[in-house]
C-alpha positions in Angstrom: -17.5 17.6 -16.0 -19.6 14.6 -15.5 -23.1 15.2 -14.2 -24.8 11.9 -15.1 -25.8 9.6 -12.3 -25.2 12.1 -9.5 -28.6 13.6 -9.2 -30.2 11.3 -6.6 -29.3 10.3 -3.1 -30.0 6.6 -3.8 -29.4 4.4 -6.8 -32.2 2.3 -8.2 -30.2 -0.8 -9.2 -29.2 -2.9 -6.2 -26.1 -4.1 -8.1 -24.9 -0.5 -8.7 -24.7 0.9 -5.2 -22.2 0.6 -2.3 -20.9 -2.9 -1.8 -19.5 -3.3 1.7 -17.7 -6.5 2.7 -16.7 -8.0 6.0 -13.0 -8.4 6.7 -10.8 -9.8 9.5 -9.8 -6.8 11.4 -6.4 -6.4 13.0 -6.5 -4.9 16.4 -4.2 -4.1 19.3 -4.1 -6.7 22.1 -4.9 -4.6 25.2 -2.7 -6.6 27.5 0.4 -5.8 25.3 0.0 -2.0 25.3 -0.1 0.7 27.9 -3.7 1.6 27.0 -5.8 1.7 23.8 -6.0 5.4 24.0 -2.2 5.7 24.1 -1.8 3.7 20.8 -4.4 5.7 18.8 -3.8 8.8 16.7 -5.7 11.3 14.6 -5.6 10.6 10.8 -2.2 11.1 9.3 -3.0 14.4 7.7 -4.1 15.9 11.0 -0.8 15.2 12.7 1.0 18.1 11.1 3.2 19.5 13.8 6.5 17.9 14.8 5.6 18.3 18.5 2.3 16.5 17.9 4.2 13.6 16.2 6.7 13.4 19.0 3.9 13.5 21.6 2.2 10.5 19.9 5.4 8.6 19.6 6.1 9.2 23.3 2.6 8.1 24.4 3.4 4.4 23.8 6.2 2.6 21.9 3.4 0.9 19.9 1.5 4.1 18.9 -0.1 3.7 15.4 1.7 6.9 14.3 4.8 4.7 13.8 2.9 3.0 11.0 1.0 5.8 9.4 3.9 8.4 9.7 7.1 6.4 10.0 10.2 8.5 10.5 13.4 8.0 8.4 15.7 9.9 6.1 14.2 8.7 2.8 10.7 7.8 1.7 11.6 4.3 0.8 13.2 3.7 4.2 10.2 5.2 5.9 7.8 2.8 4.2 10.0 -0.3 4.8 10.3 0.7 8.4 6.5 0.8 8.8 6.2 -2.7 7.1 8.9 -4.2 9.4 7.3 -2.6 12.5 3.9 -3.9 11.6 5.3 -7.4 11.0 7.1 -7.3 14.3 4.1 -6.2 16.2 2.0 -9.1 14.7 4.8 -11.6 15.5 5.0 -10.3 19.0 1.3 -10.4 19.6 1.0 -6.6 20.0 -1.4 -6.7 17.0 -3.6 -9.7 16.3 -6.3 -10.5 13.6 -9.9 -11.2 14.7 -10.9 -14.8 14.3 -13.6 -14.3 11.6 -14.6 -11.7 9.0 -16.8 -8.9 10.4 -18.3 -5.6 9.8 -17.6 -3.3 12.7 -20.0 -0.9 14.4 -18.1 2.2 15.6 -19.3 4.8 18.0 -17.8 8.2 19.0 -19.3 10.3 21.7 -18.0 13.7 22.9 -18.3 17.5 22.6 -22.1 17.2 22.3 -21.8 14.7 19.4 -22.9 11.1 19.1 -21.8 9.4 15.9 -22.3 5.8 14.9 -21.4 4.0 11.7 -20.2 0.8 10.0 -16.6 0.0 9.2 -16.0 -2.5 6.4 -14.1 -3.1 3.2 -15.8 -1.2 0.4 -15.6 -2.3 -3.2 -13.8 0.5 -5.1 -15.4 2.5 -7.9 -14.3 5.4 -10.0 -15.9 8.9 -9.7 -17.5 8.4 -13.1 -19.5 5.5 -11.8 -21.4 7.9 -9.5 -21.3 5.6 -6.4 -18.5 7.1 -4.3 -18.4 10.8 -4.9 -15.3 12.9 -4.2 -15.6 16.6 -3.6 -12.0 17.8 -3.5 -9.0 17.6 -5.8 -5.9 15.7 -4.6 -2.2 16.4 -4.5 -0.2 13.9 -6.6 2.8 13.8 -4.2 0.6 12.9 -1.3 -1.1 10.1 -3.3 2.3 8.8 -4.3 3.5 8.7 -0.7 0.3 7.0 0.6 0.5 4.5 -2.2 4.1 3.6 -1.5 3.2 3.1 2.2 0.1 0.9 1.5 2.0 -1.0 -1.2 4.9 -1.8 1.2 2.8 -2.6 4.3 0.0 -4.4 2.2 -2.4 -2.9 4.7 -5.2 -0.3 5.0 -4.0 1.4 8.2 -6.9 3.8 8.8 -10.5 4.1 7.5 -11.7 6.8 5.2 -14.8 8.7 6.4 -17.7 8.4 4.0 -21.3 9.6 4.4 -24.6 8.6 2.9 -28.1 9.8 3.4 -29.7 6.7 4.8 -32.9 6.4 6.7 -33.5 2.7 5.9 -33.9 0.0 8.5 -31.0 -2.3 7.6 -27.9 -0.7 8.9 -29.6 1.3 11.6 -31.3 -1.8 13.0 -27.9 -3.6 13.1 -26.2 -0.7 14.7 -28.9 -0.3 17.4 -28.7 -4.0 18.2 -24.9 -4.0 18.4 -24.6 -1.1 20.9 -26.7 -3.1 23.4 -24.0 -5.8 23.4 -20.6 -5.8 25.2 -18.1 -3.9 22.9 -14.9 -5.4 21.7 -13.1 -2.3 23.0 -13.9 1.0 24.7 -11.5 3.8 25.3 -11.4 7.6 25.9 -8.8 9.5 23.9 -7.1 12.7 25.2 -9.5 14.9 23.3 -12.2 13.7 25.6 -14.0 11.5 22.9 -15.3 8.1 24.0 -14.8 5.3 21.4 -16.5 1.9 21.3 -16.3 -0.9 18.7 -18.4 -4.0 18.1 -18.0 -6.8 15.6 -21.0 -7.8 13.5 -20.3 -11.5 12.4 -23.9 -12.7 12.0 -24.5 -13.4 8.3 -28.1 -12.1 8.5 -27.0 -8.8 10.0 -24.2 -8.4 7.5 -26.7 -9.1 4.7 -29.1 -6.5 6.1 -26.4 -3.8 6.1 -25.3 -4.8 2.5 -28.9 -4.7 1.2 -29.4 -1.1 2.5 -26.1 0.2 1.3 -26.5 -1.3 -2.1 -29.3 1.4 -2.7 -27.0 4.3 -1.9 -24.1 6.4 -3.1 -21.7 8.0 -0.7 -19.8 11.2 -0.3 -16.1 11.2 0.6 -16.1 13.3 3.7 -12.4 12.7 4.7 -9.8 10.7 2.8 -9.7 11.8 -0.8 -6.0 11.1 -1.0 -6.4 7.6 0.4 -9.3 6.9 -1.9 -7.2 8.0 -4.9 -4.5 5.7 -3.5 -6.9 2.8 -3.3 -7.8 3.2 -6.9 -4.1 3.5 -8.0 -3.2 0.3 -6.2 -6.3 -1.5 -7.5 -5.0 -0.8 -11.0 -1.7 -2.3 -10.1 -3.1 -5.6 -8.9 -5.2 -8.3 -10.4 -8.9 -7.8 -9.9 -11.1 -9.0 -8.3 -9.1 -9.4 -5.1 -8.3 -7.7 -1.8 -6.9 -4.6 -3.6 -10.3 -4.0 -5.1 -11.6 -3.0 -1.7 -10.6 -0.3 0.8 -11.2 0.3 4.5 -14.0 2.8 5.2 -16.3 4.1 7.9 -19.8 4.8 6.6 -21.9 7.3 8.5 -25.7 7.9 7.8 -25.8 11.7 8.1 -29.6 11.7 8.2 -29.3 10.1 11.7 -25.8 11.3 12.7 -24.9 14.6 11.0 -21.3 15.5 10.8 -19.7 18.9 11.6 -17.9 20.7 8.8 -14.9 22.8 9.6 -12.5 24.8 7.5 -8.9 23.8 6.7 -6.5 26.8 6.9 -3.5 27.6 4.7 0.0 28.4 6.0 2.1 30.4 3.5 5.5 30.1 5.1 7.4 32.3 2.6 4.9 35.1 2.4 5.1 37.7 5.3 1.8 39.3 6.2 3.1 42.8 5.3 3.9 41.6 1.8 0.5 39.9 1.4 -1.3 43.0 2.4 0.7 45.2 0.1 0.1 43.0 -2.8 -3.7 42.9 -2.2 -3.8 46.7 -2.5 -7.4 47.8 -3.1 -8.5 44.6 -4.8 -10.1 43.5 -1.5 -11.4 45.6 1.4 -8.8 45.2 4.2 -9.6 45.8 7.8 -7.5 45.3 10.9 -9.3 43.2 13.6 -8.1 44.1 17.1 -9.7 41.1 18.9 -8.6 37.8 20.3 -8.8 34.8 18.0 -12.3 33.5 18.9 -13.8 36.9 18.4 -11.8 37.5 15.2 -13.3 34.2 13.8 -16.8 35.6 14.6 -15.9 38.7 12.5 -14.8 36.4 9.7 -18.1 34.4 10.0 -20.1 37.6 9.7 -18.2 38.8 6.6 -18.4 35.3 5.0 -22.1 35.4 5.2 -22.0 38.4 2.8 -19.4 37.0 0.4 -15.8 35.9 0.1 -13.8 36.6 3.2 -10.5 35.6 4.7 -8.6 36.3 7.9 -4.8 36.8 7.7 -2.6 36.3 10.7 1.1 35.9 11.4 2.3 39.4 12.5 0.6 39.4 15.9 -2.7 40.9 14.5 -5.6 39.8 12.4 -6.5 41.3 9.0 -9.9 40.7 7.4 -10.0 40.6 3.6 -13.5 40.8 2.1 -15.5 42.4 -0.7 -13.2 41.4 -3.6 -13.2 43.4 -6.8 -15.7 41.8 -9.1 -13.6 42.6 -12.2 -10.7 40.8 -10.6 -12.8 37.8 -9.9 -14.1 37.8 -13.5 -10.5 37.8 -14.8 -9.1 35.1 -12.5 -11.9 32.6 -11.7 -12.9 30.0 -14.3 -16.3 30.8 -15.9 -17.0 27.2 -17.0 -18.0 26.0 -13.6 -21.2 26.3 -11.6 -21.8 29.5 -9.7 -21.6 27.6 -6.4 -18.0 26.6 -7.3 -16.9 30.0 -8.6 -18.0 31.7 -5.4 -16.3 29.3 -3.0 -13.8 30.9 -0.7 -11.3 28.2 -1.6 -11.8 28.9 -5.3 -11.2 32.6 -4.9 -8.2 32.0 -2.5 -6.4 29.7 -5.0 -7.4 31.2 -8.3 -7.3 34.9 -7.4 -5.1 35.5 -4.3 -2.6 32.7 -4.4 -2.1 32.5 -8.2 -2.6 36.1 -9.4 -2.2 38.4 -6.5 0.5 36.7 -4.3 2.1 34.5 -7.0 2.5 31.7 -4.4 3.6 28.4 -6.1 1.4 25.4 -5.7 4.0 23.4 -3.9 4.2 21.8 -0.5 7.1 24.0 0.6 5.0 27.1 -0.1 1.5 26.1 1.0 0.7 23.9 4.1 -2.8 22.9 5.1 -3.6 23.0 8.8 -6.8 21.9 10.5 -6.3 23.6 13.9 -6.8 27.4 13.8 -4.6 28.3 16.8 -1.8 26.1 15.4 -2.0 27.8 12.0 -1.6 31.2 13.6 1.2 30.1 15.9 3.2 28.5 13.0 2.7 31.6 10.9 4.0 33.8 13.7 7.0 31.5 14.4 8.0 31.3 10.7 7.3 34.9 9.7 4.7 33.8 7.2 1.0 34.2 6.7 -1.9 32.1 7.9 -5.0 32.4 5.8 -7.9 31.4 8.1 -11.0 30.1 6.3 -14.7 29.9 7.1 -16.3 26.4 6.6 -18.4 25.5 3.6 -22.0 24.2 4.2 -22.4 20.4 3.8 -25.3 20.9 1.3 -23.0 22.9 -1.0 -20.4 20.2 -0.9 -22.8 17.4 -1.6 -24.5 19.3 -4.4 -21.2 20.0 -6.2 -20.2 16.3 -5.8 -23.4 15.1 -7.4 -22.6 17.3 -10.4 -19.2 15.7 -10.6 -17.5 19.0 -9.7 -14.5 18.8 -7.4 -13.7 21.7 -5.0 -10.1 22.9 -4.5 -8.2 20.5 -2.4 -8.5 20.7 1.4 -11.6 22.8 1.2 -13.4 21.1 4.0 -12.8 19.1 7.2 -15.7 16.9 8.2 -15.7 15.4 11.7 -15.4 14.0 14.1 -12.9 11.8 12.3 -12.4 8.2 13.3 -9.5 7.5 15.6 -6.7 5.7 13.8 -5.5 2.4 15.4 -8.8 0.9 16.6 -9.0 -1.5 13.6 -6.7 -2.2 10.7 -7.1 -4.2 7.5 -4.3 -6.5 6.2 -4.7 -7.3 2.5 -2.8 -10.6 3.1 -5.8 -11.8 5.2 -8.6 -11.0 2.8 
């Protein structure tokens, strides 16, 4: 566990903080597609259902999902298909690079949220450097797949979501000036969110952003697997160079706080009846005879008192809470901070999945689903168990990250996430 250098929100040495660089963004040419909204997608790991993938593919023949989640029989064929598709879209003028390097101001508005930030090419650093802080573990097979896709396409197809506790004048002043100008693009996606993008090409404005960010560290809010992919590919290529940077969206959460939601687990091979039988009296188990929104409120109330989970998949909801302290003492690692040992995700993976249910840590046994209703529906359709989680507070996430302690993978879902497809980065252009 590395705790050095993570104790403060800002770094003192201007050469040791975030280093964000302009890049020549690749964007859709509006006249060549049905609409900008029709070619965008949620991040690749949010598009989990086959019907969701089909919906996006059907929205427009040039939807970005054909690049981030190409479909073919083998992995190698999928990745080559994405590269060929991107090259064809560039040759046909469906995608085109912007004329000069820029930072991009990105705005999302909807569902009572206004979020603004800066998109750029961020210089890569390892977690030990204490500049970009991960808070979750990653799955090696996902990193391998993303690395193969990026390696084959030579492109960053979607920005990671990073947060920093700003409050300075540099980036904020540039953002406020940009949103008064005519945007490069404006669109409304089917979830009701309005998106706008501006290019910042003025060297003085770029320098003002760089100067402020150089004083800060950032938390990876969304994109741990892609950050790990960036680092792997950097190690494969000569440095310095374009592979030493990765596409990110940086949000000042002092000014624009994010929402933190839970990511649920789908255990396709474990029926609810078997899950409840195995739990026995190691947790208190109560049947919740309420619709999903009210059942989630019951979960929230129980989670305020300690570890709690809501099981679904048999047409009902079952609340698990008040775990046996002796069981937790036997199954949860004692060499981690108290905040880590009491996380719901820690108890789920260390106690329930590993010791009570004996569910292998494999993608065919555990799926991670952001949408609550989708998790329940898939569990019912497959005869499995959905484990519904309560979200972690952002301050807990950031505090653990500063200590160099990673949470179990897929512990949090920060949002709103940037729409994929508004701006891409080709490493051949940088």
